[in-house]
C-alpha positions as a Markdown table, in Angstrom:
| # | Residue | x | y | z |
|---|---|---|---|---|
| 1 | Met | -16.1 | 173.8 | 12.4 |
| 2 | Ser | -17.3 | 172.8 | 8.5 |
| 3 | Gly | -14.4 | 175.1 | 7.2 |
| 4 | Ser | -13.2 | 177.9 | 8.8 |
| 5 | Glu | -15.8 | 181.2 | 9.4 |
| 6 | Gly | -16.7 | 182.3 | 6.0 |
| 7 | Gln | -17.3 | 186.0 | 5.5 |
| 8 | Ala | -20.5 | 187.9 | 3.8 |
| 9 | Ile | -19.1 | 190.1 | 0.5 |
| 10 | Asp | -21.9 | 193.3 | -0.1 |
| 11 | Ile | -20.6 | 195.8 | -3.0 |
| 12 | Lys | -22.3 | 199.0 | -3.5 |
| 13 | Gly | -21.3 | 202.3 | -5.0 |
| 14 | Gly | -17.7 | 200.4 | -5.8 |
| 15 | Ala | -16.8 | 199.8 | -2.5 |
| 16 | Thr | -16.4 | 196.0 | -1.1 |
| 17 | Ala | -17.7 | 195.6 | 2.2 |
| 18 | Arg | -17.4 | 192.4 | 4.2 |
| 19 | Arg | -19.1 | 191.3 | 8.0 |
| 20 | Leu | -18.6 | 188.1 | 9.4 |
| 21 | Val | -21.6 | 185.4 | 9.1 |
| 22 | Gly | -22.0 | 183.4 | 11.8 |
| 23 | Ser | -22.3 | 179.8 | 13.2 |
| 24 | Val | -24.9 | 176.8 | 13.5 |
| 25 | Thr | -24.4 | 174.1 | 15.8 |
| 26 | Leu | -26.3 | 170.8 | 15.2 |
| 27 | Val | -26.2 | 169.9 | 19.7 |
| 28 | Gly | -27.8 | 167.0 | 20.7 |
| 29 | Ala | -29.7 | 167.9 | 24.3 |
| 30 | Gly | -29.4 | 164.2 | 24.7 |
| 31 | Pro | -32.4 | 162.5 | 26.0 |
| 32 | Gly | -33.8 | 164.4 | 28.5 |
| 33 | Asp | -31.6 | 164.0 | 32.1 |
| 34 | Pro | -28.4 | 167.2 | 31.1 |
| 35 | Glu | -26.5 | 165.4 | 33.3 |
| 36 | Leu | -26.5 | 163.3 | 29.8 |
| 37 | Leu | -26.0 | 166.9 | 27.8 |
| 38 | Thr | -22.6 | 166.2 | 26.5 |
| 39 | Arg | -19.8 | 168.7 | 27.8 |
| 40 | Lys | -18.8 | 170.4 | 24.5 |
| 41 | Gly | -23.2 | 170.2 | 24.0 |
| 42 | Tyr | -23.4 | 172.3 | 27.1 |
| 43 | Ala | -20.3 | 174.6 | 26.2 |
| 44 | Ala | -21.3 | 175.5 | 22.9 |
| 45 | Leu | -24.1 | 176.6 | 24.6 |
| 46 | Gln | -23.6 | 178.6 | 26.6 |
| 47 | Ser | -22.0 | 179.9 | 23.8 |
| 48 | Ala | -25.1 | 180.5 | 21.6 |
| 49 | Glu | -26.9 | 183.9 | 21.1 |
| 50 | Val | -29.6 | 182.5 | 19.0 |
| 51 | Val | -30.6 | 179.0 | 20.5 |
| 52 | Phe | -33.7 | 177.2 | 18.1 |
| 53 | Phe | -35.1 | 174.4 | 20.3 |
| 54 | Asp | -37.8 | 171.7 | 19.5 |
| 55 | Asp | -40.6 | 169.8 | 21.4 |
| 56 | Leu | -38.1 | 166.9 | 22.3 |
| 57 | Val | -35.4 | 168.8 | 23.9 |
| 58 | Ser | -37.3 | 168.0 | 27.8 |
| 59 | Pro | -38.0 | 170.6 | 29.9 |
| 60 | Glu | -35.1 | 170.0 | 32.1 |
| 61 | Ile | -32.8 | 170.8 | 29.3 |
| 62 | Val | -34.7 | 174.3 | 28.7 |
| 63 | Glu | -34.5 | 175.8 | 31.7 |
| 64 | Ile | -30.8 | 175.3 | 31.9 |
| 65 | Leu | -30.8 | 177.1 | 28.1 |
| 66 | Pro | -28.2 | 180.5 | 28.7 |
| 67 | Ala | -30.1 | 183.4 | 29.8 |
| 68 | Gln | -28.3 | 185.4 | 27.6 |
| 69 | Ala | -29.3 | 183.6 | 24.3 |
| 70 | Arg | -31.7 | 184.4 | 22.3 |
| 71 | Cys | -34.0 | 181.0 | 22.5 |
| 72 | Val | -36.4 | 179.9 | 19.8 |
| 73 | Tyr | -39.2 | 177.3 | 20.3 |
| 74 | Val | -40.0 | 175.8 | 17.2 |
| 75 | Gly | -40.9 | 172.2 | 18.0 |
| 76 | Lys | -44.3 | 170.4 | 16.0 |
| 77 | Pro | -46.9 | 169.2 | 19.5 |
| 78 | His | -48.4 | 167.0 | 18.4 |
| 79 | His | -47.9 | 166.2 | 15.1 |
| 80 | Lys | -49.3 | 169.2 | 13.9 |
| 81 | Ala | -47.5 | 171.4 | 11.6 |
| 82 | Val | -47.1 | 174.1 | 13.8 |
| 83 | Ile | -43.8 | 175.3 | 12.0 |
| 84 | Thr | -42.4 | 173.7 | 8.9 |
| 85 | Gln | -38.9 | 171.8 | 8.9 |
| 86 | Ala | -38.6 | 175.3 | 5.6 |
| 87 | Asp | -39.3 | 178.0 | 8.1 |
| 88 | Ile | -36.7 | 176.1 | 10.5 |
| 89 | Ile | -33.9 | 176.1 | 7.9 |
| 90 | Ala | -35.3 | 179.7 | 7.2 |
| 91 | Gln | -34.1 | 180.3 | 10.4 |
| 92 | Leu | -31.3 | 179.5 | 11.0 |
| 93 | Ile | -29.6 | 181.2 | 8.1 |
| 94 | Ala | -30.9 | 184.3 | 8.4 |
| 95 | Ala | -30.3 | 183.9 | 12.0 |
| 96 | Ala | -26.5 | 183.0 | 11.4 |
| 97 | Gln | -26.8 | 185.6 | 8.4 |
| 98 | Thr | -27.1 | 188.0 | 11.0 |
| 99 | Gly | -23.4 | 186.9 | 12.4 |
| 100 | Ala | -24.9 | 185.1 | 14.9 |
| 101 | Arg | -23.7 | 182.2 | 16.8 |
| 102 | Val | -26.4 | 179.6 | 16.3 |
| 103 | Val | -27.0 | 176.4 | 18.4 |
| 104 | Arg | -30.0 | 174.2 | 17.4 |
| 105 | Leu | -30.7 | 172.0 | 20.0 |
| 106 | Lys | -32.0 | 168.5 | 19.2 |
| 107 | Gly | -33.5 | 165.5 | 21.5 |
| 108 | Gly | -31.3 | 163.0 | 22.0 |
| 109 | Asp | -28.6 | 162.7 | 18.4 |
| 110 | Pro | -28.9 | 165.2 | 15.8 |
| 111 | Met | -27.6 | 162.5 | 13.4 |
| 112 | Val | -30.2 | 160.6 | 13.9 |
| 113 | Phe | -34.0 | 160.3 | 12.3 |
| 114 | Gly | -33.6 | 164.3 | 13.8 |
| 115 | Arg | -33.5 | 165.9 | 10.1 |
| 116 | Ser | -30.0 | 166.9 | 10.3 |
| 117 | Ala | -29.3 | 166.6 | 6.5 |
| 118 | Glu | -31.9 | 168.6 | 5.2 |
| 119 | Glu | -30.9 | 171.4 | 7.6 |
| 120 | Ile | -26.3 | 170.2 | 6.8 |
| 121 | Asp | -27.5 | 170.7 | 3.0 |
| 122 | Ala | -28.9 | 173.4 | 3.4 |
| 123 | Leu | -26.3 | 175.0 | 5.3 |
| 124 | Arg | -24.0 | 174.3 | 3.2 |
| 125 | Ala | -25.5 | 175.2 | 0.0 |
| 126 | Ala | -25.7 | 179.3 | 2.1 |
| 127 | Gly | -22.1 | 178.9 | 2.6 |
| 128 | Ile | -22.6 | 178.3 | 7.2 |
| 129 | Pro | -19.9 | 177.1 | 9.0 |
| 130 | Phe | -21.4 | 174.6 | 11.1 |
| 131 | Glu | -21.0 | 172.2 | 13.1 |
| 132 | Ile | -22.2 | 169.1 | 14.6 |
| 133 | Val | -22.1 | 167.6 | 17.9 |
| 134 | Pro | -23.5 | 164.6 | 19.1 |
| 135 | Gly | -26.2 | 163.4 | 22.1 |
| 136 | Val | -27.2 | 160.0 | 23.4 |
| 137 | Thr | -29.9 | 159.2 | 21.4 |
| 138 | Ala | -32.6 | 157.3 | 22.9 |
| 139 | Ala | -31.8 | 153.7 | 22.6 |
| 140 | Ser | -29.0 | 153.6 | 23.6 |
| 141 | Ala | -30.5 | 156.0 | 26.7 |
| 142 | Ser | -33.7 | 153.4 | 27.2 |
| 143 | Ala | -31.3 | 150.7 | 27.4 |
| 144 | Ala | -29.6 | 152.1 | 29.8 |
| 145 | Ala | -32.9 | 153.7 | 31.8 |
| 146 | Met | -33.7 | 149.4 | 31.1 |
| 147 | Lys | -30.2 | 148.2 | 32.8 |
| 148 | Ile | -30.5 | 145.6 | 29.5 |
| 149 | Ser | -28.2 | 145.1 | 27.2 |
| 150 | Leu | -29.9 | 145.6 | 22.8 |
| 151 | Thr | -27.0 | 143.3 | 21.9 |
| 152 | His | -27.4 | 140.5 | 24.8 |
| 153 | Arg | -25.2 | 137.7 | 23.9 |
| 154 | Glu | -28.3 | 135.2 | 24.2 |
| 155 | Tyr | -30.6 | 136.8 | 22.0 |
| 156 | Ala | -29.3 | 139.5 | 19.6 |
| 157 | Ser | -26.0 | 139.9 | 17.3 |
| 158 | Arg | -27.6 | 142.6 | 15.8 |
| 159 | Val | -29.9 | 145.8 | 16.6 |
| 160 | Thr | -31.5 | 147.5 | 13.9 |
| 161 | Leu | -33.0 | 151.4 | 14.4 |
| 162 | Val | -36.1 | 152.9 | 12.9 |
| 163 | Thr | -38.1 | 154.9 | 12.2 |
| 164 | Ala | -42.7 | 153.6 | 12.6 |
| 165 | Thr | -42.8 | 156.8 | 9.6 |
| 166 | Arg | -42.0 | 157.7 | 6.7 |
| 167 | Arg | -41.8 | 160.5 | 4.7 |
| 168 | Glu | -44.5 | 160.2 | 2.6 |
| 169 | Gly | -46.2 | 158.5 | 5.9 |
| 170 | Ala | -46.7 | 155.3 | 5.7 |
| 171 | Leu | -45.5 | 152.3 | 8.0 |
| 172 | Thr | -41.5 | 151.5 | 7.8 |
| 173 | Asp | -41.0 | 148.7 | 6.3 |
| 174 | Val | -40.8 | 146.6 | 9.0 |
| 175 | Arg | -39.8 | 142.4 | 7.5 |
| 176 | Gly | -37.4 | 140.4 | 8.3 |
| 177 | Leu | -36.2 | 142.9 | 11.4 |
| 178 | Ala | -37.5 | 141.2 | 13.8 |
| 179 | Gly | -37.2 | 138.2 | 15.4 |
| 180 | Ala | -34.5 | 135.7 | 16.9 |
| 181 | Gly | -31.1 | 137.4 | 17.4 |
| 182 | Arg | -32.9 | 140.3 | 16.2 |
| 183 | Thr | -33.7 | 143.7 | 18.9 |
| 184 | Val | -35.9 | 146.4 | 16.4 |
| 185 | Val | -35.9 | 149.9 | 18.2 |
| 186 | Val | -38.8 | 151.9 | 16.7 |
| 187 | Tyr | -38.7 | 155.5 | 17.1 |
| 188 | Met | -41.7 | 158.0 | 17.3 |
| 189 | Gly | -43.7 | 155.0 | 17.4 |
| 190 | Leu | -47.3 | 155.9 | 19.3 |
| 191 | Cys | -49.5 | 156.8 | 16.7 |
| 192 | Lys | -48.5 | 153.5 | 14.3 |
| 193 | Ala | -48.6 | 151.3 | 17.1 |
| 194 | Gln | -51.4 | 149.1 | 15.6 |
| 195 | Asp | -50.0 | 149.1 | 12.2 |
| 196 | Leu | -47.4 | 148.0 | 13.7 |
| 197 | Gln | -48.7 | 145.1 | 15.2 |
| 198 | Asp | -50.4 | 144.8 | 12.1 |
| 199 | Ala | -46.6 | 144.1 | 9.9 |
| 200 | Leu | -45.1 | 142.4 | 12.8 |
| 201 | Val | -47.4 | 139.4 | 12.5 |
| 202 | Ala | -48.0 | 139.5 | 8.9 |
| 203 | Asp | -43.8 | 138.8 | 9.5 |
| 204 | Gly | -44.7 | 135.9 | 11.5 |
| 205 | Ile | -43.2 | 137.4 | 14.4 |
| 206 | Asp | -45.5 | 135.3 | 17.3 |
| 207 | Gly | -48.3 | 137.6 | 19.5 |
| 208 | Ala | -46.1 | 136.9 | 22.3 |
| 209 | Trp | -43.1 | 138.0 | 22.2 |
| 210 | Pro | -41.9 | 140.9 | 24.0 |
| 211 | Val | -41.8 | 144.7 | 23.5 |
| 212 | Ala | -40.8 | 147.5 | 26.0 |
| 213 | Ile | -42.6 | 151.2 | 25.6 |
| 214 | Val | -39.5 | 152.6 | 27.3 |
| 215 | Glu | -41.5 | 156.6 | 27.9 |
| 216 | His | -39.6 | 160.1 | 28.2 |
| 217 | Ala | -36.4 | 158.4 | 29.8 |
| 218 | Thr | -34.0 | 159.2 | 31.7 |
| 219 | Arg | -36.0 | 162.3 | 32.9 |
| 220 | Pro | -37.4 | 162.4 | 36.7 |
| 221 | Asp | -41.6 | 161.3 | 34.9 |
| 222 | Gln | -39.4 | 158.1 | 33.5 |
| 223 | Arg | -42.3 | 154.7 | 32.4 |
| 224 | Ile | -41.0 | 151.4 | 31.6 |
| 225 | Ile | -44.3 | 149.2 | 30.5 |
| 226 | Val | -43.6 | 145.5 | 29.5 |
| 227 | Thr | -46.0 | 144.0 | 27.3 |
| 228 | Thr | -45.9 | 142.2 | 24.0 |
| 229 | Val | -46.9 | 142.3 | 20.6 |
| 230 | Ser | -50.3 | 141.6 | 21.0 |
| 231 | Asp | -51.0 | 144.0 | 22.9 |
| 232 | Leu | -48.8 | 146.3 | 22.3 |
| 233 | Pro | -51.7 | 148.9 | 20.9 |
| 234 | Glu | -53.6 | 148.3 | 23.5 |
| 235 | Ala | -50.5 | 148.8 | 26.3 |
| 236 | Val | -49.6 | 152.5 | 24.6 |
| 237 | Ile | -53.6 | 153.0 | 24.8 |
| 238 | Arg | -54.6 | 152.0 | 28.5 |
| 239 | Glu | -52.1 | 153.5 | 29.5 |
| 240 | Ser | -52.2 | 156.9 | 28.1 |
| 241 | Val | -47.9 | 157.1 | 27.0 |
| 242 | Gln | -47.0 | 160.3 | 26.5 |
| 243 | Ser | -44.0 | 161.4 | 22.9 |
| 244 | Pro | -41.4 | 160.7 | 23.3 |
| 245 | Ala | -41.0 | 157.0 | 23.6 |
| 246 | Leu | -40.4 | 154.4 | 21.6 |
| 247 | Phe | -40.9 | 151.0 | 21.5 |
| 248 | Ile | -38.3 | 147.8 | 22.3 |
| 249 | Val | -38.9 | 144.5 | 20.1 |
| 250 | Gly | -36.6 | 141.3 | 20.8 |
| 251 | Glu | -35.7 | 138.9 | 23.7 |
| 252 | Val | -33.5 | 141.6 | 25.5 |
| 253 | Val | -36.1 | 142.4 | 26.8 |
| 254 | Arg | -35.9 | 139.2 | 28.9 |
| 255 | Thr | -34.2 | 140.5 | 30.8 |
| 256 | Tyr | -35.4 | 143.7 | 31.9 |
| 257 | Ile | -35.9 | 143.5 | 36.1 |
| 258 | Pro | -38.2 | 145.7 | 37.1 |
| 259 | Ala | -36.3 | 148.1 | 40.0 |
| 260 | Asn | -38.2 | 146.8 | 43.1 |
| 261 | Leu | -37.8 | 143.0 | 41.5 |
| 262 | Glu | -34.5 | 143.4 | 41.1 |
| 263 | Thr | -32.6 | 140.1 | 44.0 |
| 264 | Thr | -35.3 | 138.3 | 41.4 |
| 265 | Ala | -33.8 | 136.1 | 39.2 |
| 266 | Ala | -35.1 | 137.9 | 34.8 |
| 267 | Ala | -36.9 | 134.4 | 34.1 |
| 268 | Asp | -38.9 | 135.1 | 37.3 |
| 269 | Val | -40.4 | 138.6 | 35.7 |
| 270 | Pro | -43.8 | 137.9 | 33.8 |
| 271 | Ile | -43.7 | 139.8 | 30.5 |
| 272 | Ala | -46.7 | 142.4 | 31.9 |
| 273 | Ser | -45.2 | 144.9 | 34.0 |
| 274 | Val | -45.2 | 148.5 | 34.9 |
| 275 | Gln | -41.7 | 151.2 | 35.6 |
| 276 | Lys | -43.1 | 153.9 | 37.2 |
């Protein structure tokens, strides 16, 4: 816990009354499979009195949220501003100030593109004790789903995790990130697939460079779509890819073998396949 359990002090008529302040635990739900939720994360959920969860938490995880907790959905489906980050933070603080044990449940790992910094800063400023429980992030979960290594010694000595969109909405600068010896994992890139393709080609990346699209990694409806830089925007549309999904860009994708071809050498597998 960040600090010991705090106390808020109310002074009325010269008498000092103390009331316990609750706490907030930021928990990484992992990529979706409940079996990949950590034991510590599961324990935090079981003791929670209030749980705030968002759109990236899988239905399978939502199903095991504790019955005794007040569970509050704070998602932003399809990038619609149903609720703002400021509203979420205000609700977290308000719940903790009632003395409740609060869990903020986030898909993947809360410290990887999970807006945790804003919540941490606000909790510190409000004097709310908090803890962080990491989770399995989508990059490693997607690589595991594909049975590939993001750092295959023959193909990549560097891995970059990048979100497709900067805070102001523009495409993240990807210059110098992709290419020989490098793997790039692009989070939240579905709406930026065309811009990403344009940026990679402008940076000198061959259109035939391999890309994997991993949709709903580790979930029952997981899909793995292997394509190329030049075909990326069309593949997203053609396959009706749904969030959450990410892109893996790099030669490590060549080592992927679809489940129905696992007895075939990787070199013989064409770059253009869908694994459902």
